[in-house]
C-alpha positions as CSV (number, residue, x, y, z in Angstrom):
1,X,-75.8,16.9,-34.0
2,X,-72.1,16.2,-34.5
3,X,-72.2,13.1,-36.6
4,X,-69.6,11.3,-38.6
5,X,-69.8,8.6,-41.2
6,X,-67.7,5.4,-40.6
7,X,-67.4,3.9,-44.1
8,X,-66.7,0.1,-44.4
9,X,-67.1,-0.2,-48.2
10,X,-63.7,-0.8,-49.8
11,X,-62.4,-0.5,-46.2
12,X,-62.4,3.3,-46.4
13,X,-62.4,3.9,-42.7
14,X,-62.6,0.5,-41.1
15,X,-61.8,-2.5,-40.9
16,X,-58.5,-3.9,-42.2
17,X,-60.0,-6.6,-44.4
18,X,-59.2,-10.1,-43.1
19,X,-57.4,-8.9,-39.9
20,X,-58.1,-10.8,-36.7
21,X,-61.2,-9.9,-34.7
22,X,-59.0,-8.6,-31.9
23,X,-57.1,-6.3,-34.2
24,X,-60.3,-5.0,-35.8
25,X,-61.9,-4.4,-32.4
26,X,-58.8,-2.5,-31.1
27,X,-58.8,-0.4,-34.3
28,X,-62.5,0.5,-33.8
29,X,-61.9,1.4,-30.1
30,X,-59.0,3.6,-31.1
31,X,-61.1,5.3,-33.7
32,X,-64.0,5.9,-31.4
33,X,-61.7,7.3,-28.8
34,X,-60.4,9.8,-31.3
35,X,-63.9,10.7,-32.4
36,X,-65.0,11.3,-28.9
37,X,-62.0,13.4,-28.1
38,X,-62.8,15.5,-31.2
39,X,-66.3,16.2,-29.8
40,X,-68.5,14.0,-32.0
41,X,-71.7,12.7,-30.4
42,X,-73.0,10.3,-33.1
43,X,-71.4,7.7,-35.3
44,X,-73.1,6.6,-38.6
45,X,-71.7,3.1,-39.0
46,X,-72.0,1.4,-42.4
47,X,-73.4,-2.1,-41.9
48,X,-74.5,-2.9,-45.5
49,X,-72.7,-1.7,-48.6
50,X,-73.1,-4.4,-51.3
51,X,-76.1,-6.4,-50.1
52,X,-73.8,-7.8,-47.4
53,X,-73.6,-7.6,-43.6
54,X,-71.3,-6.3,-40.9
55,X,-73.4,-8.2,-38.5
56,X,-74.6,-11.8,-38.3
57,X,-77.6,-11.7,-40.7
58,X,-80.0,-14.5,-41.1
59,X,-80.5,-13.5,-44.7
60,X,-77.4,-11.9,-46.2
61,X,-73.7,-12.9,-46.3
62,X,-70.9,-11.6,-44.1
63,X,-69.1,-8.8,-45.8
64,X,-66.0,-9.3,-47.9
65,X,-64.7,-6.1,-46.4
66,X,-64.7,-7.7,-43.0
67,X,-63.2,-11.2,-43.5
68,X,-61.7,-11.1,-47.0
69,X,-64.2,-13.5,-48.5
70,X,-67.9,-12.8,-48.8
71,X,-69.9,-15.2,-46.6
72,X,-66.9,-16.2,-44.5
73,X,-67.8,-15.7,-40.8
74,X,-65.2,-14.0,-38.5
75,X,-63.1,-16.4,-36.5
76,X,-63.3,-16.3,-33.5
77,X,-66.9,-15.3,-33.9
78,X,-68.0,-11.7,-33.0
79,X,-70.7,-9.2,-33.9
80,X,-69.2,-5.9,-35.2
81,X,-72.5,-4.0,-35.0
82,X,-73.2,-5.0,-31.4
83,X,-69.6,-4.2,-30.5
84,X,-69.8,-0.8,-32.2
85,X,-73.0,0.1,-30.4
86,X,-71.5,-0.8,-27.0
87,X,-68.3,1.1,-27.6
88,X,-70.1,4.2,-28.9
89,X,-72.5,4.3,-26.0
90,X,-69.6,3.9,-23.5
91,X,-68.3,7.2,-25.0
92,X,-71.6,9.0,-24.9
93,X,-72.1,8.7,-28.7
94,X,-75.2,7.6,-30.5
95,X,-74.8,4.8,-33.0
96,X,-76.9,5.0,-36.3
97,X,-76.8,2.0,-38.6
98,X,-76.0,3.2,-42.2
99,X,-77.1,1.0,-45.0
100,X,-77.0,1.2,-48.8
101,X,-80.5,-0.2,-49.8
102,X,-80.1,-0.8,-53.6
103,X,-76.4,-1.4,-54.3
104,X,-75.7,-5.1,-55.0
105,X,-72.4,-4.9,-56.8
106,X,-70.5,-1.6,-57.0
107,X,-68.3,-2.7,-60.0
108,X,-69.3,-5.6,-62.2
109,X,-66.0,-5.6,-64.0
110,X,-63.9,-5.6,-60.8
111,X,-65.6,-7.6,-58.1
112,X,-65.0,-10.7,-56.0
113,X,-66.7,-14.2,-55.6
114,X,-70.2,-14.0,-54.3
115,X,-71.6,-16.2,-51.5
116,X,-74.4,-18.6,-52.2
117,X,-76.9,-16.4,-50.2
118,X,-75.9,-13.1,-51.9
119,X,-78.9,-11.3,-53.6
120,X,-77.2,-11.6,-57.0
121,X,-77.2,-15.4,-56.7
122,X,-80.5,-15.9,-54.9
123,X,-82.6,-13.4,-56.8
124,X,-81.2,-12.8,-60.3
125,X,-84.6,-11.7,-61.6
126,X,-84.5,-8.8,-59.1
127,X,-81.3,-7.5,-60.5
128,X,-81.0,-4.2,-62.6
129,X,-77.6,-3.9,-64.3
130,X,-76.8,-0.4,-65.4
131,X,-73.4,0.2,-67.1
132,X,-70.8,-1.2,-64.6
133,X,-73.0,-1.5,-61.5
134,X,-75.7,-4.0,-60.3
135,X,-78.7,-2.7,-58.4
136,X,-81.7,-4.2,-56.7
137,X,-84.5,-3.1,-59.0
138,X,-86.5,-0.5,-57.1
139,X,-89.5,-1.1,-59.2
140,X,-90.2,-4.7,-58.0
141,X,-92.6,-4.7,-55.0
142,X,-91.2,-8.0,-53.7
143,X,-87.7,-6.5,-53.6
144,X,-88.9,-3.5,-51.6
145,X,-90.6,-5.8,-49.2
146,X,-87.4,-7.8,-48.8
147,X,-85.5,-4.6,-47.8
148,X,-88.1,-3.6,-45.3
149,X,-88.1,-7.0,-43.7
150,X,-84.3,-7.1,-43.7
151,X,-83.9,-3.7,-42.0
152,X,-86.7,-4.1,-39.5
153,X,-85.0,-7.3,-38.4
154,X,-81.9,-5.2,-37.6
155,X,-83.9,-2.6,-35.7
156,X,-85.6,-5.3,-33.6
157,X,-82.3,-7.0,-32.7
158,X,-80.0,-4.1,-32.0
159,X,-80.1,-1.1,-29.6
160,X,-79.7,1.4,-32.4
161,X,-80.2,5.2,-32.0
162,X,-81.0,5.7,-35.7
163,X,-81.3,4.1,-39.2
164,X,-79.7,6.0,-42.0
165,X,-79.2,5.6,-45.8
166,X,-77.6,7.7,-48.4
167,X,-77.9,8.6,-52.1
168,X,-77.8,5.2,-53.8
169,X,-81.3,5.1,-55.3
170,X,-81.4,5.0,-59.1
171,X,-77.8,5.5,-60.3
172,X,-75.9,8.7,-60.9
173,X,-74.7,7.1,-64.1
174,X,-78.2,7.6,-65.5
175,X,-80.8,5.1,-66.5
176,X,-82.5,4.8,-70.0
177,X,-84.6,1.8,-70.8
178,X,-83.0,-0.9,-68.6
179,X,-86.1,-1.2,-66.4
180,X,-88.6,-1.1,-69.3
181,X,-89.9,-4.7,-68.6
182,X,-90.4,-3.8,-64.9
183,X,-92.3,-0.6,-65.9
184,X,-94.6,-2.6,-68.2
185,X,-95.4,-4.9,-65.3
186,X,-95.8,-2.4,-62.5
187,X,-96.0,1.1,-63.9
188,X,-99.8,1.3,-64.1
189,X,-101.0,4.8,-65.2
190,X,-97.9,6.6,-64.1
191,X,-95.4,8.0,-66.5
192,X,-92.0,6.3,-66.5
193,X,-90.3,9.1,-64.5
194,X,-93.2,9.4,-62.1
195,X,-93.2,5.7,-61.5
196,X,-89.5,5.6,-60.7
197,X,-89.9,8.4,-58.2
198,X,-92.9,6.6,-56.7
199,X,-90.8,3.5,-56.2
200,X,-88.3,5.4,-54.1
201,X,-91.1,7.3,-52.3
202,X,-92.8,4.0,-51.4
203,X,-89.6,2.6,-49.9
204,X,-88.9,5.7,-47.8
205,X,-92.5,5.7,-46.5
206,X,-92.9,2.0,-45.9
207,X,-89.5,1.5,-44.2
208,X,-90.0,4.5,-42.0
209,X,-93.5,3.4,-41.0
210,X,-92.3,-0.1,-40.2
211,X,-89.3,1.0,-38.2
212,X,-91.1,3.6,-36.1
213,X,-93.9,1.2,-35.3
214,X,-91.3,-1.1,-33.7
215,X,-89.2,1.6,-32.0
216,X,-90.7,5.1,-32.2
217,X,-87.5,6.7,-30.7
218,X,-85.3,5.6,-33.7
219,X,-84.1,8.6,-35.7
220,X,-84.8,7.9,-39.3
221,X,-83.0,9.9,-41.9
222,X,-81.5,10.1,-45.4
223,X,-78.5,11.7,-47.0
224,X,-79.4,12.6,-50.6
225,X,-77.4,14.4,-53.2
226,X,-76.9,18.0,-52.2
227,X,-78.8,19.6,-55.1
228,X,-82.5,18.9,-55.4
229,X,-82.9,20.3,-58.9
230,X,-80.6,22.2,-61.2
231,X,-81.3,25.9,-60.8
232,X,-82.9,25.5,-57.4
233,X,-82.2,27.8,-55.6
234,X,-81.5,30.4,-58.2
235,X,-77.8,30.4,-59.3
236,X,-77.2,26.8,-58.4
237,X,-75.9,24.7,-61.3
238,X,-75.5,20.9,-61.1
239,X,-76.9,17.5,-61.3
240,X,-80.6,17.2,-60.3
241,X,-80.8,14.6,-57.5
242,X,-84.6,14.3,-57.8
243,X,-84.5,13.8,-61.6
244,X,-81.4,11.5,-61.9
245,X,-81.5,9.4,-58.8
246,X,-85.3,9.9,-58.4
247,X,-84.7,10.7,-54.7
248,X,-87.2,13.6,-54.2
249,X,-86.2,14.7,-50.8
250,X,-88.6,17.6,-50.8
251,X,-91.5,15.2,-51.0
252,X,-90.2,13.2,-48.0
253,X,-90.1,16.4,-46.0
254,X,-93.5,17.6,-47.1
255,X,-95.0,14.2,-46.0
256,X,-92.9,14.1,-42.9
257,X,-91.8,10.5,-43.7
258,X,-88.3,11.2,-42.2
259,X,-87.0,12.7,-39.0
260,X,-84.0,14.5,-40.5
261,X,-82.3,15.2,-43.8
262,X,-78.5,15.3,-44.5
263,X,-78.0,16.6,-48.0
264,X,-74.4,16.1,-49.1
265,X,-73.3,19.8,-49.4
266,X,-69.8,18.8,-50.5
267,X,-68.9,22.3,-51.9
268,X,-67.3,25.4,-50.5
269,X,-68.7,28.9,-50.2
270,X,-69.1,30.7,-53.5
271,X,-69.4,29.4,-57.0
272,X,-72.2,27.4,-58.8
273,X,-72.7,25.1,-55.8
274,X,-72.5,27.7,-53.1
275,X,-72.6,26.1,-49.6
276,X,-74.4,29.1,-48.0
277,X,-77.1,29.3,-50.6
278,X,-77.8,25.6,-50.6
279,X,-77.8,25.4,-46.8
280,X,-80.3,28.1,-46.4
281,X,-82.5,26.8,-49.2
282,X,-82.6,23.3,-47.6
283,X,-83.5,24.9,-44.3
284,X,-86.5,26.6,-45.9
285,X,-87.8,23.1,-47.0
286,X,-87.6,21.2,-43.7
287,X,-91.2,21.5,-42.7
288,X,-90.4,21.2,-39.0
289,X,-87.9,18.3,-39.5
290,X,-84.2,18.6,-38.7
291,X,-81.4,19.5,-41.2
292,X,-77.9,18.2,-40.7
293,X,-75.9,19.0,-43.8
294,X,-73.2,16.6,-44.9
295,X,-69.8,18.2,-44.9
296,X,-66.9,17.1,-47.1
297,X,-64.1,17.0,-44.6
298,X,-62.2,14.7,-47.0
299,X,-61.8,17.7,-49.3
300,X,-59.6,19.3,-46.6
301,X,-57.1,16.4,-46.8
302,X,-54.5,16.7,-49.6
303,X,-54.1,12.9,-49.8
304,X,-57.8,12.4,-50.6
305,X,-58.6,15.1,-53.2
306,X,-56.9,16.9,-56.0
307,X,-55.1,20.2,-55.5
308,X,-57.7,21.9,-57.7
309,X,-60.6,20.9,-55.4
310,X,-58.7,21.0,-52.0
311,X,-60.5,23.1,-49.3
312,X,-58.5,25.7,-47.4
313,X,-57.9,24.8,-43.7
314,X,-60.6,27.4,-42.7
315,X,-63.4,26.1,-45.0
316,X,-64.9,23.4,-42.8
317,X,-64.7,25.5,-39.6
318,X,-66.3,28.4,-41.5
319,X,-69.1,26.1,-42.6
320,X,-69.8,24.8,-39.0
321,X,-69.9,28.4,-37.8
322,X,-72.3,29.4,-40.6
323,X,-74.7,26.5,-39.7
324,X,-74.7,27.7,-36.0
325,X,-75.2,31.3,-37.0
326,X,-78.2,30.3,-39.0
327,X,-79.7,28.0,-36.4
328,X,-79.2,24.8,-38.4
329,X,-78.9,22.2,-35.7
330,X,-75.8,20.3,-36.7
331,X,-73.9,18.4,-39.4
332,X,-72.6,15.0,-40.5
333,X,-68.9,14.7,-41.5
334,X,-67.6,12.5,-44.3
335,X,-65.5,10.7,-43.1
336,X,-64.0,9.2,-39.9
337,X,-60.5,8.6,-41.3
338,X,-60.1,12.4,-41.6
339,X,-60.3,12.7,-37.8
340,X,-58.8,9.3,-36.7
341,X,-56.1,8.8,-39.3
342,X,-55.1,11.9,-41.4
343,X,-54.3,15.3,-40.1
344,X,-56.7,17.0,-42.6
345,X,-54.9,20.3,-42.3
346,X,-55.4,20.4,-38.5
347,X,-59.2,19.9,-38.6
348,X,-59.2,17.5,-35.7
349,X,-57.3,20.0,-33.6
350,X,-59.8,22.8,-34.6
351,X,-62.7,20.6,-33.5
352,X,-61.1,19.3,-30.3
353,X,-59.7,22.6,-29.1
354,X,-62.3,25.1,-30.4
355,X,-65.5,24.3,-32.2
356,X,-66.3,21.0,-30.4
357,X,-64.2,21.5,-27.3
358,X,-67.3,21.0,-25.1
359,X,-69.6,18.0,-25.4
360,X,-73.0,18.5,-26.9
361,X,-76.3,16.7,-26.6
362,X,-78.0,15.7,-29.8
363,X,-81.0,18.0,-30.6
364,X,-84.5,17.1,-29.2
365,X,-87.0,16.2,-31.9
366,X,-90.3,17.7,-30.7
367,X,-92.5,15.2,-32.6
368,X,-91.0,12.3,-30.6
369,X,-91.3,11.4,-26.9
370,X,-91.1,14.8,-25.0
371,X,-90.9,13.2,-21.6
372,X,-87.8,13.5,-19.4
373,X,-86.3,10.6,-17.4
374,X,-86.4,10.6,-13.6
375,X,-83.5,12.5,-12.1
376,X,-80.5,10.5,-10.9
377,X,-80.5,9.7,-7.2
378,X,-78.0,9.0,-4.4
379,X,-75.2,11.0,-6.1
380,X,-72.0,10.7,-4.2
381,X,-68.4,11.8,-4.6
382,X,-65.2,9.8,-3.8
383,X,-61.8,11.4,-3.9
384,X,-59.3,9.7,-6.3
385,X,-55.8,10.8,-7.2
386,X,-56.1,14.0,-9.1
387,X,-59.8,14.4,-9.0
388,X,-63.2,13.1,-8.0
389,X,-65.2,10.0,-8.9
390,X,-69.0,10.5,-9.1
391,X,-71.5,7.7,-8.6
392,X,-75.3,7.7,-8.8
393,X,-78.3,5.5,-9.2
394,X,-81.1,5.8,-11.7
395,X,-84.7,4.9,-10.6
396,X,-86.9,2.9,-12.9
397,X,-89.3,5.0,-15.1
398,X,-92.7,5.7,-13.6
399,X,-95.7,6.4,-15.8
400,X,-94.8,8.5,-18.9
401,X,-91.2,9.0,-17.8
402,X,-88.6,8.1,-20.5
403,X,-85.7,5.7,-19.9
404,X,-82.3,7.3,-19.9
405,X,-79.9,6.7,-22.8
406,X,-77.0,8.8,-21.3
407,X,-76.1,11.0,-18.4
408,X,-74.8,14.5,-18.6
409,X,-72.1,15.7,-16.1
410,X,-71.9,19.4,-15.3
411,X,-69.2,21.2,-13.3
412,X,-68.5,24.7,-12.1
413,X,-66.1,26.3,-9.6
414,X,-68.0,28.3,-7.0
415,X,-67.5,29.1,-3.4
416,X,-71.3,29.6,-2.9
417,X,-74.1,27.1,-3.7
418,X,-75.2,27.9,-7.3
419,X,-78.5,28.0,-9.1
420,X,-78.2,24.9,-11.3
421,X,-81.0,25.8,-13.7
422,X,-79.0,28.3,-15.8
423,X,-75.8,26.3,-15.3
424,X,-77.3,23.2,-16.9
425,X,-78.7,25.3,-19.7
426,X,-75.2,26.4,-20.7
427,X,-73.1,24.0,-22.8
428,X,-70.0,25.6,-21.4
429,X,-70.6,23.7,-18.1
430,X,-71.2,20.3,-19.6
431,X,-68.0,18.3,-19.2
432,X,-69.0,14.8,-20.2
433,X,-71.8,12.5,-21.6
434,X,-71.7,8.9,-20.6
435,X,-73.9,5.8,-20.5
436,X,-72.3,4.7,-17.2
437,X,-73.6,5.6,-13.7
438,X,-70.2,6.7,-12.6
439,X,-67.7,9.2,-13.9
440,X,-64.2,10.2,-12.8
441,X,-63.3,13.9,-13.2
442,X,-59.6,14.8,-13.3
443,X,-59.9,18.6,-13.8
444,X,-56.3,19.6,-13.5
445,X,-57.4,23.2,-13.5
446,X,-58.1,26.0,-11.0
447,X,-58.7,25.6,-7.3
448,X,-61.5,23.6,-5.6
449,X,-64.2,23.6,-4.5
450,X,-65.7,22.0,-7.6
451,X,-69.5,21.6,-7.7
452,X,-71.2,18.9,-9.8
453,X,-74.6,18.1,-11.1
454,X,-75.8,15.1,-13.1
455,X,-78.8,14.8,-15.5
456,X,-80.4,11.8,-17.1
457,X,-80.9,12.1,-20.8
458,X,-83.6,10.4,-22.8
459,X,-83.1,8.8,-26.3
460,X,-84.7,12.0,-27.6
461,X,-82.1,14.2,-25.9
462,X,-84.6,15.4,-23.2
463,X,-82.9,16.0,-19.9
464,X,-84.1,15.4,-16.4
465,X,-83.8,18.0,-13.7
466,X,-80.3,18.1,-12.3
467,X,-79.2,16.2,-9.3
468,X,-76.6,18.4,-7.6
469,X,-73.6,17.6,-5.4
470,X,-71.8,20.5,-3.7
471,X,-68.3,19.3,-3.1
472,X,-65.8,20.9,-0.7
473,X,-64.1,17.7,0.4
474,X,-64.8,14.1,-0.4
475,X,-64.0,10.9,1.3
476,X,-61.3,8.8,-0.3
477,X,-62.3,5.5,-1.8
478,X,-61.4,2.8,0.7
479,X,-58.3,0.9,-0.4
480,X,-55.7,-1.2,1.3
481,X,-53.2,-0.4,-1.4
482,X,-51.4,2.8,-2.3
483,X,-51.5,1.8,-6.0
484,X,-53.7,0.1,-8.6
485,X,-54.6,-0.3,-12.2
486,X,-56.7,2.4,-13.8
487,X,-57.3,0.7,-17.2
488,X,-55.7,-2.0,-19.3
489,X,-56.7,-2.1,-22.9
490,X,-57.5,-3.5,-25.4
491,X,-58.5,-6.7,-23.7
492,X,-58.4,-9.0,-25.7
493,X,-55.4,-7.7,-27.6
494,X,-53.2,-8.8,-30.4
495,X,-49.8,-7.1,-30.4
496,X,-49.9,-4.0,-28.2
497,X,-51.2,-3.6,-24.7
498,X,-51.6,-0.3,-22.9
499,X,-51.4,-0.4,-19.1
500,X,-52.6,2.6,-17.1
501,X,-52.0,2.7,-13.3
502,X,-51.7,5.2,-10.5
503,X,-49.5,5.7,-7.4
504,X,-50.8,7.5,-4.4
505,X,-47.3,8.5,-3.3
506,X,-43.8,8.3,-4.7
507,X,-42.7,4.7,-4.5
508,X,-41.0,1.8,-6.4
509,X,-43.2,-0.7,-8.2
510,X,-42.7,-3.5,-10.6
511,X,-45.1,-4.5,-13.4
512,X,-44.6,-8.0,-14.9
513,X,-46.4,-10.1,-17.4
514,X,-46.6,-13.8,-16.5
515,X,-48.3,-16.8,-18.1
516,X,-50.6,-19.2,-16.3
517,X,-47.7,-21.5,-15.4
518,X,-46.2,-18.6,-13.5
519,X,-43.4,-17.9,-15.9
520,X,-42.3,-14.3,-16.3
521,X,-42.8,-13.2,-19.9
522,X,-41.8,-9.6,-19.5
523,X,-40.8,-7.1,-16.8
524,X,-42.1,-3.7,-17.8
525,X,-40.6,-1.5,-15.0
526,X,-37.2,-1.6,-13.4
527,X,-37.9,-0.7,-9.8
528,X,-36.9,2.9,-10.0
529,X,-38.9,5.2,-7.7
530,X,-41.9,6.8,-9.6
531,X,-43.8,9.9,-8.6
532,X,-47.4,9.9,-7.3
533,X,-50.1,10.3,-9.9
534,X,-51.3,8.5,-13.1
535,X,-48.8,6.5,-15.3
536,X,-49.0,4.7,-18.6
537,X,-46.7,2.1,-20.1
538,X,-47.0,-0.1,-23.3
539,X,-46.1,-3.7,-23.9
540,X,-45.4,-5.0,-27.4
541,X,-46.2,-8.7,-27.2
542,X,-43.4,-11.0,-28.6
543,X,-44.1,-13.4,-31.5
544,X,-46.6,-16.0,-30.5
545,X,-45.0,-19.0,-32.4
546,X,-48.3,-20.0,-33.8
547,X,-50.3,-19.8,-30.6
548,X,-53.7,-18.3,-31.4
549,X,-54.8,-17.5,-27.8
550,X,-52.8,-16.9,-24.6
551,X,-53.9,-15.9,-21.2
552,X,-51.6,-13.6,-19.2
553,X,-51.6,-12.1,-15.7
554,X,-50.5,-8.5,-15.5
555,X,-49.0,-8.1,-12.0
556,X,-48.4,-4.7,-10.3
557,X,-46.2,-5.1,-7.1
558,X,-44.9,-2.8,-4.5
559,X,-44.1,-2.6,-0.8
560,X,-44.8,-6.3,-0.5
561,X,-48.3,-6.1,-2.0
562,X,-49.7,-6.9,-5.4
563,X,-52.7,-6.5,-7.7
564,X,-53.3,-8.7,-10.8
565,X,-55.5,-8.5,-13.9
566,X,-56.1,-11.3,-16.4
567,X,-55.4,-10.4,-20.0
568,X,-56.2,-12.4,-23.2
569,X,-54.0,-12.2,-26.2
570,X,-54.9,-13.4,-29.7
């Protein structure tokens, strides 16, 4: 598991608050591109931070962090969660919805106007103010039912791979007698502390049961504080997550209420919060469930942490290697900006070029569906400039066969026909994971022949048998033109458009932008001969003079022929 958190609260990673939908979409696409290139295979996307929504919710208001005003819908209308799922899946990455269950207002003294349907307005009797924060009171059964109904609605409506929440249970600030009246009503025979823990335990169990009844393949997990209790294991000193937030993660594992745990191990090797000691202790508690420790990659970025707590450039790579050496099946990284925006002392390069240089499949959970999908069929190869395009079909599931979520593409160089069994079992031969039923490989290395195999991958990471294609030569894709567009994105766009095209031979071409009246808006090439192969140019759109939406045609012309593509600008 190579997961990364995308934080939307206070616009930490995404979006730019109040920006146009086109700009927000382009920024998310750019971020996901960078995460994919760095080797991540799962995005943990924050959809609820202050009892608000980064999706059209029938119950809760649009997030202030999306549009700049809580309850204000984006214009033009769009669904950030559906868009994020689609874009993640295009890149072979899972999308887990990350929610904060109990936080209603993160700062009472420094907040913004609340929408009429915000919980603080609709259910004031459910509120639990503690110091400068406002919580949904975990001790009220109706409030717990509200959360379960809210989140099962999300699971029903969206093609999620997982549901995830973090450490906002009872507050780190500490609670004294603020919930005394609730305890009198609902505490029964339990002590105050046992009752508070039971409130969290009930939520963990009830939500997990409800979610997994709807979609058993959903990966249901939690990211609690990294220390269970002070002094456990021996030598560890720090806040007791189970005693302060009342999030007793060991109990959740004992009862197998969750699929995985991601304790926030945001410390280096050595000291009173030693990463190695905590990792191994948590591993000993897992009871057959998966452990994906949370890593503080933000602490490797000088602009995000103090000099006194700054990690060395080698700290995170060393932690990843330690987890592998101890057969801990992955990690979650906090947070996306440290890969997509900041240099983080070269961490992105270390992942892309070394630790995560090959794609990885998320680990199989043996307690979930063990069945493999049917193998891909009718695999064919088509020669394209610089490489090979693979295409295949996927038969419908029969009997207990699983439906595929992704496809894995494997490649080797071999003069002789290989034994694909051991080849597919080696991650060194996996070159891509995709949700599409085609893939273009532009190897740029070695000498053909290249040989390929494709597997279908279930939602639980179970692979089909490989379907192999042994390539020596491949027929060129039929085309009447010696040039064409490879990709034009983002579409729709706001200010910058990237145009990728190819030439099959050295030739002169023109690229023009014209409007629907046939007027030339821009000429992007000057007719100078260009070599064969792939090319990329960028167009910065001129000021729109108040126009909110324009339609353009991007025209590629050469040797008396042309291709066009419609582009929408906001």
